[in-house]
C-alpha positions in Angstrom: 11.9 14.6 -14.2 9.2 16.8 -12.5 6.9 16.4 -15.5 7.3 12.6 -15.2 6.3 12.8 -11.5 3.1 14.6 -12.6 2.3 12.1 -15.3 3.1 9.1 -13.2 1.6 10.4 -10.0 -1.6 12.1 -11.0 -3.3 8.7 -11.5 -2.2 7.4 -8.1 -3.2 10.7 -6.4 -6.5 10.9 -8.1 -7.4 7.2 -7.5 -6.5 7.5 -3.9 -8.4 10.7 -3.6 -11.5 9.0 -5.1 -11.1 6.1 -2.7 -10.7 8.4 0.2 -13.7 10.6 -0.8 -15.9 7.5 -1.1 -15.0 6.0 2.3 -17.7 8.0 4.2 -20.3 6.3 1.8 -18.7 2.8 2.1 -18.5 3.1 5.9 -22.3 3.9 6.1 -23.2 1.1 3.8 -21.1 -1.7 5.3 -20.4 -2.6 9.0 -17.0 -3.0 10.6 -17.5 -6.8 10.6 -18.2 -6.9 6.8 -15.2 -4.6 6.3 -13.0 -7.0 8.3 -14.2 -10.0 6.2 -13.4 -8.1 3.0 -10.0 -6.9 4.3 -8.9 -10.5 5.1 -9.9 -11.9 1.8 -8.3 -9.0 -0.2 -5.2 -9.2 1.9 -4.9 -12.9 1.0 -5.3 -12.2 -2.7 -2.8 -9.3 -2.5 -0.1 -11.4 -0.9 -0.3 -13.9 -3.7 -0.9 -11.3 -6.5 2.2 -9.2 -5.6 4.5 -12.2 -5.7 2.7 -13.9 -8.5 5.5 -13.0 -11.0 8.1 -13.7 -8.4 8.9 -9.9 -8.7 10.4 -10.4 -12.2 8.1 -7.6 -13.4 10.7 -5.3 -11.8 13.3 -6.7 -14.3 11.2 -5.5 -17.3 12.6 -2.0 -16.9 16.3 -3.0 -16.6 17.4 -4.8 -19.9 18.7 -2.5 -22.6 17.6 -5.0 -25.3 13.9 -4.9 -26.1 13.7 -8.6 -27.0 15.1 -9.6 -23.6 12.6 -7.2 -21.9 9.8 -8.9 -23.9 11.0 -12.3 -22.8 10.9 -11.2 -19.1 7.4 -9.7 -19.7 5.9 -12.9 -21.1 7.7 -14.9 -18.5 5.8 -12.8 -15.9 2.5 -13.4 -17.6 3.0 -17.2 -17.8 4.1 -17.3 -14.2 1.0 -15.4 -13.1 -1.3 -17.8 -14.8 0.5 -20.8 -13.4 0.5 -19.4 -9.9 -3.2 -18.7 -10.2 -3.9 -22.3 -11.2 -1.9 -23.6 -8.3 -3.6 -21.3 -5.9 -7.1 -22.4 -7.0 -6.2 -26.0 -6.6 -4.5 -25.4 -3.2 -7.5 -23.4 -1.8 -9.9 -26.2 -2.9 -7.7 -29.0 -1.4 -7.2 -27.0 1.8 -10.5 -25.3 2.7 -10.3 -21.5 2.8 -12.0 -21.3 6.1 -9.3 -23.5 7.7 -6.7 -21.0 6.5 -8.4 -17.7 7.2 -10.5 -18.7 10.3 -13.9 -17.7 11.5 -14.1 -14.5 9.4 -15.1 -16.6 6.3 -18.7 -17.9 6.4 -19.1 -21.5 5.0 -21.7 -20.3 2.5 -19.1 -18.1 0.7 -16.0 -20.2 0.8 -16.1 -21.3 -2.9 -17.0 -17.9 -4.1 -14.0 -16.5 -2.2 -11.8 -19.2 -3.7 -12.7 -18.0 -7.2 -12.4 -14.3 -6.2 -9.0 -14.7 -4.6 -7.7 -16.7 -7.6 -9.0 -14.2 -10.2 -7.8 -11.2 -8.2 -4.4 -12.6 -7.7 -3.9 -13.4 -11.4 -5.2 -9.9 -12.3 -2.9 -8.2 -9.8 0.2 -10.0 -11.2 -0.8 -9.3 -14.8 -1.5 -5.7 -14.0 2.0 -5.4 -12.4 3.7 -6.8 -15.6 1.7 -4.5 -17.9 2.4 -1.5 -15.6 6.2 -2.0 -15.6 6.2 -2.5 -19.4 4.6 0.9 -19.6 7.1 2.3 -17.2 9.9 1.0 -19.5 8.3 2.8 -22.4 7.7 5.9 -20.2 3.9 5.7 -20.8 3.1 7.0 -17.4 -0.1 8.6 -18.5 -1.7 5.3 -19.5 -0.9 3.8 -16.1 -2.3 6.9 -14.3 -5.6 6.8 -16.3 -6.0 3.1 -15.6 -5.4 3.6 -11.9 -8.3 6.1 -11.9 -10.5 3.7 -13.8 -9.8 0.9 -11.3 -10.8 3.2 -8.4 -14.0 4.4 -10.1 -15.2 0.9 -11.2 -14.4 -0.6 -7.8 -16.3 2.0 -5.9 -19.2 2.1 -8.3 -19.7 -1.7 -8.0 -19.3 -1.6 -4.2 -21.8 1.3 -3.7 -24.3 -0.2 -6.1 -24.2 -3.5 -4.3 -24.6 -1.8 -1.0 -27.7 0.1 -2.2 -29.6 -2.7 -3.8 -28.3 -6.0 -2.4 -27.6 -7.4 1.1 -24.8 -5.3 2.6 -22.3 -8.2 3.1 -18.6 -8.3 2.5 -19.3 -10.1 -0.8 -20.3 -6.7 -2.3 -16.9 -5.3 -1.3 -15.1 -8.3 -2.7 -17.0 -8.4 -6.0 -16.5 -4.6 -6.4 -12.7 -5.0 -5.9 -12.6 -7.9 -8.4 -14.5 -5.9 -11.1 -12.4 -2.8 -10.7 -9.0 -4.7 -10.9 -10.2 -6.9 -13.7 -11.4 -4.0 -15.8 -8.1 -2.1 -15.2 -6.0 -5.1 -16.3 -8.1 -5.6 -19.4 -7.8 -1.9 -20.3 -4.0 -1.9 -20.0 -3.8 -5.0 -22.2 -6.2 -3.7 -24.9 -4.5 -0.3 -24.9 -1.1 -2.0 -25.7 -2.7 -4.2 -28.3 -4.4 -1.3 -30.0 -1.4 0.9 -29.9 0.8 -2.0 -31.2 3.0 -1.6 -28.1 2.4 -5.1 -26.6 5.7 -6.9 -26.3 6.4 -9.3 -29.2 6.0 -13.0 -28.7 7.6 -15.3 -31.2 9.6 -18.5 -31.0 12.9 -16.7 -30.4 11.5 -14.6 -27.5 9.7 -17.6 -26.1 12.9 -19.6 -26.1 14.6 -16.8 -24.3 12.1 -16.6 -21.4 13.9 -19.0 -19.1 17.5 -17.7 -19.8 16.2 -14.1 -19.4 14.5 -14.8 -16.1 17.6 -16.7 -14.9 19.8 -13.7 -15.6 17.5 -11.7 -13.4 17.4 -14.4 -10.7 18.2 -11.9 -8.0 14.5 -10.7 -8.1 13.4 -14.3 -7.4 16.0 -14.8 -4.8 15.8 -11.5 -2.9 12.9 -9.3 -4.1 10.2 -12.0 -3.8 10.8 -12.9 -0.1 11.4 -9.2 0.6 8.0 -8.3 -0.8 6.3 -11.3 0.9 7.7 -10.3 4.3 6.9 -6.7 3.6 3.3 -7.5 3.0 3.2 -9.7 6.1 4.8 -6.9 8.1 2.0 -4.5 7.1 -0.9 -6.9 6.9 -0.2 -9.7 9.3 -1.8 -7.6 12.0 -5.2 -8.4 10.5 -4.7 -12.1 11.0 -3.2 -11.6 14.5 -6.1 -9.4 15.5 -8.5 -11.9 14.2 -7.1 -14.5 16.6 -6.8 -12.2 19.7 -9.7 -9.7 19.3 -13.1 -9.4 17.7 -14.1 -9.2 14.1 -15.4 -5.7 14.7 -11.9 -4.6 15.9 -10.4 -6.1 12.9 -12.6 -4.0 10.7 -11.9 -0.9 12.7 -8.2 -1.5 12.4 -8.5 -2.2 8.6 -10.2 1.1 8.0 -7.8 3.0 10.2 -4.9 1.5 8.4 -6.4 2.3 5.0 -6.9 6.0 6.0 -3.4 6.3 7.5 -1.9 4.7 4.4 -3.6 7.2 2.1 -0.6 9.6 1.8 1.9 6.8 1.6 0.1 5.4 -1.5 0.1 8.8 -3.1 3.8 9.2 -2.6 4.6 5.7 -3.7 2.5 5.9 -6.9 4.1 9.2 -7.8 7.7 8.6 -7.0 8.5 4.9 -7.3 8.2 4.5 -11.1 9.9 7.7 -12.0 12.8 7.4 -9.5 13.3 3.8 -10.7 13.4 4.8 -14.3 15.6 7.9 -13.7 18.0 5.9 -11.5 18.3 3.2 -14.1 19.1 5.6 -16.9 21.1 8.4 -15.2 22.6 6.4 -12.3 21.7 6.4 -8.6 24.3 8.9 -7.5 23.2 11.5 -10.1 19.7 11.8 -8.6 20.9 12.5 -5.0 19.8 16.2 -5.1 16.4 15.3 -6.3 16.0 12.6 -3.6 16.9 15.2 -0.9 14.5 17.7 -2.3 11.7 15.1 -2.3 12.4 14.3 1.4 12.4 18.0 2.3 9.0 18.6 0.7 7.6 15.5 2.3 8.6 16.6 5.8 7.3 20.1 5.3 3.9 19.0 3.8 3.1 16.0 5.9 4.4 16.7 9.5 1.6 19.2 10.3 -1.1 16.7 9.4 0.4 14.1 11.8 0.0 16.6 14.6 -3.5 17.5 13.6 -4.5 13.8 13.4 -3.2 13.2 17.0 -5.2 16.1 18.2 -8.5 15.4 16.5 -8.5 11.8 15.4 -11.7 10.6 17.2 -13.7 13.6 16.1 -12.6 13.4 12.5 -13.6 9.7 12.2 -16.9 10.4 13.9 -17.6 13.2 11.6 -16.6 11.6 8.3 -17.4 7.9 8.8 -20.2 7.8 11.3 -20.5 6.6 15.0 -19.8 2.9 14.1 -16.2 3.9 13.2 -15.2 6.5 15.8 -13.0 4.0 17.6 -11.0 3.5 14.4 -9.7 7.0 14.8 -8.2 6.2 18.2 -6.7 3.0 16.8 -5.1 5.0 14.0 -3.0 6.9 16.6 -1.0 3.7 17.2 -0.2 3.1 13.6 0.3 6.6 12.2 4.0 7.0 13.2 5.1 3.8 11.5 3.2 4.7 8.4 4.5 8.3 8.5 8.1 7.1 8.6 7.4 4.4 6.0 6.3 7.2 3.5 10.0 8.1 3.3 11.1 4.5 2.8 8.7 2.4 0.7 9.8 3.9 -2.7 13.5 3.8 -1.8 13.6 0.0 -2.4 13.9 0.8 -6.1 17.2 2.6 -5.3 18.4 -0.5 -3.5 17.4 -2.7 -6.4 19.4 -0.6 -8.8 22.4 -0.8 -6.4 22.1 -4.6 -6.3 21.4 -4.5 -2.5 18.6 -7.0 -2.6 20.3 -9.3 -0.1 20.6 -6.5 2.5 17.0 -5.4 2.1 15.9 -9.0 2.4 17.8 -9.5 5.7 16.4 -6.3 7.1 12.8 -7.1 6.0 12.9 -10.6 7.4 14.4 -9.6 10.7 12.0 -6.6 11.3 8.9 -8.4 9.9 9.4 -11.2 12.3 10.1 -8.8 15.1 7.0 -6.8 14.3 4.7 -9.8 14.3 6.4 -11.2 17.4 5.9 -7.8 19.2 2.2 -7.7 18.3 1.6 -11.3 19.5 3.7 -10.8 22.6 1.6 -7.8 23.5 -1.6 -9.7 23.4 -0.2 -12.7 25.2 1.1 -10.4 27.9 -2.3 -9.0 28.5 -1.5 -5.5 27.1 -4.6 -5.5 24.9 -5.1 -4.0 21.5 -3.5 -0.6 22.2 -0.5 -1.9 24.1 0.2 -4.5 21.5 0.0 -1.9 18.6 2.4 0.3 20.6 5.0 -2.4 20.8 4.6 -3.1 17.1 4.8 0.6 16.2 8.2 0.9 18.0 9.6 -2.0 16.0 8.3 -0.6 12.7 9.6 2.9 13.3 13.1 1.5 14.1 12.9 -0.5 10.9 12.1 2.5 8.7 14.8 4.6 10.2 17.4 1.8 9.8 16.4 1.2 6.2 16.6 4.8 5.3 20.0 5.3 6.9 21.5 2.2 5.1 20.0 3.2 1.8 21.8 6.5 2.0 25.0 4.8 3.1 24.9 2.3 0.2 24.0 5.0 -2.4 26.9 7.2 -1.2 24.5 10.0 -0.2 25.2 12.5 2.6 23.5 11.1 5.7 23.9 14.5 7.5 21.0 15.6 5.3 18.8 13.1 7.1 19.7 14.5 10.5 18.8 18.0 9.2 15.5 16.7 7.9 14.8 15.1 11.2 15.5 18.4 13.0 13.2 20.2 10.5 10.5 17.7 11.1 10.7 18.1 14.9 10.6 21.9 14.5 7.5 21.8 12.3 5.8 19.3 14.6 6.5 21.5 17.7 5.3 24.6 15.9 2.1 22.8 14.8 1.4 21.6 18.3 1.8 25.1 19.7 -0.5 26.6 17.1 -3.2 23.9 17.8 -2.8 24.4 21.6 -3.2 28.2 21.2 -6.2 27.8 18.9 -7.9 25.5 21.5 -7.2 28.0 24.2 -8.7 30.8 22.3 -11.8 28.8 21.5 -12.2 27.7 25.1 -11.8 31.4 26.2 -14.1 32.7 23.5 -17.0 30.4 24.2 -17.8 31.7 27.7 -17.4 35.3 26.5 -19.9 34.6 23.7 -22.3 33.0 26.1 -22.0 36.1 28.3 -22.5 38.6 25.5 -25.2 36.6 23.7 -27.0 34.6 26.4 -29.8 33.6 24.1 -27.6 31.4 21.9 -27.4 27.7 22.5 
């Protein structure tokens, strides 16, 4: 199982590392306003793309019969194409600017309609291809493709920013190129390796019955995913209404930075845990789940404390003066994201347990509560920071509730969670003490150095 984590995770880790390493370049090529415009467009495409198959791509892994899995796969592909066509027509009938607001210039509306449509279809197709590879345990192919997507995206965005006007269009086109190339590579690799799911009359006729048998993904997983995206990304649209475009861009970058470790963990753990749980049973992997949580606590907690201590200086150093305020904004979203790191891949455990209805109820309730808290903060005059604080409280409560219920439904020992919480508090306290002592030593040493070496500046 550990080897599978490495094969499945190295692509996600490497791609996220590449994205992270390139952000200082991106932040110096594009302004916060341009970044905000890109974030809103890409968020819209992501919302549609992630539900473009109505989450039936998750069902590709489950059937024991390969023909039924093939039927589900092709059902996902046809659904993605159909949703893409409907999306294009819908965006043309209802102007994109009216949906997304002032962030979208009139001159780029039609270009963004095409970009959102193509990116949504590509994301949905990419998901189906990825889960077919997970079924076949071809984690390495998925990982290599994830790296390729990151490299192509950033190469296009940086090239555009160096030689063309530094508008959000460069960011959008770069994202579209990277995702499109990744989807095409996955498809061609399966064709060349003769691993693409078969499509004949029998399999085609079984598409609807197969999807119907997996109807729980449409009924529960689709709205769960939709509300999950809204819980995470709706802040962009709310901020667009109540604050400036620049603040939207600052928030978008801060969220992306904070979400970096979560993406790594998710990309590494989700496919392997899903496949292992489906084959061995959920109860049989309890010890591995507890070990994963322990390592996450040990490795990630010190970084949270470090961030709280030096956020503004870190953003100023790595991303330039235009983005220093993003570091402060990040303080209000790091705790929800930190706790979400322990939750976001556990939804596969709940899928295997058939708990989609429970997860949907939780997601709907807390998503609405999160958006309501954010809006209420602005309407009450609390401003950006106060509103984000209210939202953070709701999101942390959601993550803790979800984790506790997941352990309960899986039959895991919830006492282990309390021990992990105690361990996390101990590590956080120790990290805070070390940082405080280091600051004290530095402040004490500076006057001494000036006294001993008065000629130094």
